[in-house]
N, C-alpha and C positions, 0 to 999 in steps of 0.2 A: 292138394288142398281140395280137389275136388272128391276126394275117399273121404279125407276128414270132415267134409265136411257132411259126407251122406252118412258118417259113423257119428258124431254129433244128431244129426237128426233122428237119430233112429234111436239113440239112448234118451231126447229129451219131449221125444212122441207122445210118452204116456203123460208127461206134465201140461200137454196142452203148445208146447213151445217149436214153433219153427222155426228151421235153419236153413236161410240162405248162404251161396256163395257168385258172387260178381269176381271175374278175373278177367284185370286187362291186359289187351292186345291186338293183334291184328281181326279185323274182321272180314270172313269169306263172304263177296257177293253176289250174289246173282250170273254175272259174267263171270266168272272165276279168279278176276282177280283178288288179291289180299290191300285193302285201306289200311291204315294207321289208325287208331281207334284214336278222338280228339275231343277235346270239352270246347264247346260252345258258349260265350259266356253273354250276353246280354244286356 
């Protein structure tokens, strides 16, 4: 996914279009443990 995003960003940059990539998954914390990604609803 990251390589496809980078390729799209390079192709679209001359047109002033920015490309972002968001990949769900575990988050590496400062203490080295992995915490699952979760969404908090209010």
